[in-house]
N, C-alpha and C positions, 0 to 999 in steps of 0.2 A: 504494500500499499504506500503510495508516494505521499508527499507531504500535504499536497492539495487536497487530496481524500480524507487525510487524518484531519486538515483543518475545518473542512466543510463538515464531516460527521461530528467532529467535536461540538460544533457551534448548534448543528442539528438536535445532538442529545441533550444539550445545556437548554437549548429553546423549548424541547418536550419536557424536561424535567421542571424547569421553572413553571411553564405553563400548567402541569396537572397541580404543584404545590402551591400555584398563585390560585387557581380555582378552587382547590380545597381549603385554602386558608380564606379567601374571600366568604366562600360559603359558610365556613364555621364562624365567620366574623358577624355576618349577616343575621344568622341564627341565634348567636348570642347578644347581639343587639335586641332583636325582638323578644327575647326570653328574659332578659335583664337578670342574669344570675347574680348573687350578692358575693362576687369575690373581688380581689384588691386591685384590679386593674380596669380600664375602660375598655369595652370591647370594640371600640372603633378602632383602638390601635392594633387588633387582630385584623380587622378588615384593612387598614392601612398597610401592614406588613404583607398582605395577599396582593394589593394594588403593586406594591414595590416588587414582588416576586413576579408580577405579570409585566411590569415594565421591563425587568430583565430578560424574560421571555422576549418580548418585543426586539430588545437590543440583539441578542442572539439569533433571532429570525432575519433581522435586517442584515446581519454580517452573513449569515447563511446564504440567503438569496443573492447579495451582492457577490459573494463568492463564486455562486453558479453563474452569474450573469457575466461576470467581468474576471476571468482567470488571470489576466496578465496583472491587474492591480492586487489580485489576492497572493499572488507569488512575491510581488515586491512587498506587500504587507508581513508575509511569512518570513521574508529575508530580513526587514528591519524589526521584527520581534525576535529574531535570533541573532542578531548582530550584538557581539559582545561589549563593543563600546556603549552602547545604548543600554543594555543589560545594567552595565557598571554603573552609567549615568543614573538611572531609576533606583538600583539599591542604594546608593548613596542619598538620592533625593527621599526616598524611604525611611532612610535612617535619620535624616534630618526632621522628617515629618514627625516621626515617632518621639524623637527628642523634645521637641515643641511641646507635642500633646502631653508627655511626662511633665515638662515643668509648669504648663498651665495645670495640669489636673493637683499636681504637687502644690502648687501655689494656692489652689482652692482648700485644698485638705489643711494647709497650715493656717491659712486663715481661719476656717472652721474651728481648729482646734485651738488657735490662740484666743479666738472671739468667745469660746465657750467659758474661758478663764475670767473674761471680763477686760482683757487687754485691748481689744480691738472692738470696734462695733460689729454687732451682729448683721449678716448680709440679709437684705429683703429677698424676698422670693424673686424679684425681677433682677436683682444683683445676682444671686446664684444660678439663675437662668441664663444672664449674660455670660458668666463665667463657664458654665457648660457649654453653650454655643460656642465660644472662643475656643475651647478645647476641641470641637468638631471643625469648624472653619479654619482657623490659623494654620494648623497641620496641613491642611490641604493647600492653602495658599503657600505654604513653605515648602510643599513638594512640587508643585506646580511651577515656582520660581526656580527652584533648584535643577529642575529639568531644563527648563529655558536656559538658563545660565551655563548649564553643562553642555548643551548643544552650542551654546556661542563660543566657548573656550576650545577652538582648535588650533 
């Protein structure tokens, strides 16, 4: 089996798996929303997770059909994904993003610990939410900027 067939089969398999998992999760979420069980989470989160899985399925379907439609572009994509230099740049960018997330989360943990002793003001719910949002968004920005910088440095 050549690399082109592996690539298309991989994306078709992912698309099917995510589609089935997404449909099951959305159905479970809708059923839970209608029955309103008394457990600790909002059932809409389950429906949202199912929608996320359906979006991942859609992305895999797009890659699969694009690979079938334009084999030359797919071969260039396969070669780019296996390029050692690009893999090293992505690994380094991922490491930087991880450390950024770790620093932000550690900062929030320390703030919460020190504020419980009264040495710092207690964060409001909005303040805590902003810290947690930063722990997701800023590492992603660090990752993207690191990849762009790595590609510029030649």
